[in-house]
N, C-alpha and C positions, 0 to 999 in steps of 0.2 A: 504494500500500500504506500503510495507517495506521501511524504510528510507534508502536512498542512499546518499552517500557523494561525493561531488565534491570539489577538492582543487584548490584554486586560489592564485597566488602569485602577490602581488601588485608591480608594476614596480616603481622603480627599486630595492629598498632595500629588497623587499620580495624574490628576487632571492636567498638571503643568506640562506633561509630556506632549499634549496636543500642540501647545505653543512651541515648546523647545525642539520637538522633532518633526513638526509639520504633520502630525497624524490627523486623520479625518474622523469626525465624530461617527460617521456611519461604518467605520472600519474597526471600532473598538467596542469592548464591553467593559462593564465595571464590576469590581469585586471589593469587598471590605474585609481586610485583615487588620485587626487593631493591634498596634504595637503595645498598647497598655495590657493586652492579654498576654503578650510575650513577657513583658516586665513583671507582671503579677503571677506568672506561671499558670494561667488559665488555659492550658493547652486543649482540654476537652471542649471548651467554649469556642476555640478557633474552628474545630471540626463541626460543631453544632451550627455555627453561623456560615459555614462554607457554602458558597454559591452553587446552585444546582447546574447552571449553565457551564461553569468552570469544571465541575466534576464530570459532566457529560462529555465535554471536549477532551479532557484527559483520558477518559475511558475509550473514546474512539481513536485515540492515538495522535491527537493534535499536539503540536509543540505549542505550549501555552507560555507566552511571554508576558510577564507582569512588570509594569512600570510603577515606581514609587520614588519619593524623594524624602530624605531624612531631614529632620528639623535642625539638628546640630551636627550632622555627620553625612558624609557622602554615601553611607549605607543605611538602609531602612531596616529597623529591627523586624518589622512585619515581613520583610522579604527574607533576610538572611537567617532569622530564627523561625518565624511563622511558616514560611513555605518549606523550609527544611523539615519541620515537624509534619506538615501535610504530606510531603513526599514519603517520609518514614512510615506514617500511619497507613497511607494508601498501598505502599509496597507490601506491608504486612497483611492488610485486610484483603486486598485483591489477588495477591500472588503468593501469600504465605512466606515471603522473604523478609528476613531481618537484615537491613542494610546498616553499615557502620555510619555513625554520625560524628562529624567533626565540624565545629564552628570556631573560627578564629583560632585554630590550633588546639582547641580543647576537644577531647573525646567525650561526647555527651551521650553515647550509646546507652549506658546504664540508666541515665536520667530519663531519656526518651522511653526506654522500656518500662520504667516506673509509671510514667504518664500514660503510656499505652494501656497498661493494666487497669487504669481508672476510667477508661471509656465505658460509658453506660450502654445498655442494650439498645436504646432508641437511636443513639448516634451510630452504633455498629450497623443497625438495620439501614440507616440512611446511606452509609458508605457502601454496604453490601448490595443495595438496590442497583448500583451501576455495574456490578459484575456481569450481568447479562448483556451489557453493551460493550464489553471489552473486545477491542480489535487490535490490541497491542500487548506487549509483554514488558513494557517499560513506561515509567512516568516521565514525560518530557516537560519539565518546567524550567524556564530560563527567567532571569531577572535583569532589569535595567534600573540602576539606582544612582542618585547623585544627591548633593546637598541642595536645599532650597532656602531662600530667605523669606518665603511666603507662607510659612506655617502659621496656622491660626488667622488667616486672612481670607475668610469665606468670600468676601466681595471680589477678590482677585480671581478665585477659581470660578465663581459665577460669571465673571466678565469673559473668561475664556470660553465657557460653554455658550454664553449668549452670542458672542461674536461668531463662533463656529456654527451655531444653530441657524442664525439668520443669514450668514454667508452661504450656507449649503442650500438655502431656499431660493437664492437668486438664480435666474436662468440666463 
């Protein structure tokens, strides 16, 4: 199967990718991975809130590229921690594989195993639902991240969407 790509922007800072990289609104989808969940170790909540569109594209073998921008760092915690966790959990649920986890030089395999064992039945059923649509044997997640000076400026992100929305309606 040829590799297809789906672009996701992490709300809210990921919206900046439209302006920075010239992305078109009709070519992107949105996802919400909260960095505060990573910071407070609410890893099961990350899975509970995971977008169904994102899961379906991963199951079908799409390469899912997620854009986000860190508030005080060129790396977004939602991406380098949150999506690493998602990948770990999906490999385990969908393929029965335990993959090694290393983040910034730290081996977090045991910690992720501990969080995985805390996943409730409802969340397991949510993830398992997509097994019937698996057309792949790997989870293809890529990230694009950089620092932003626009964190906590909702008017900035709204203006990007507004400009893109009304520009796309012009003939």
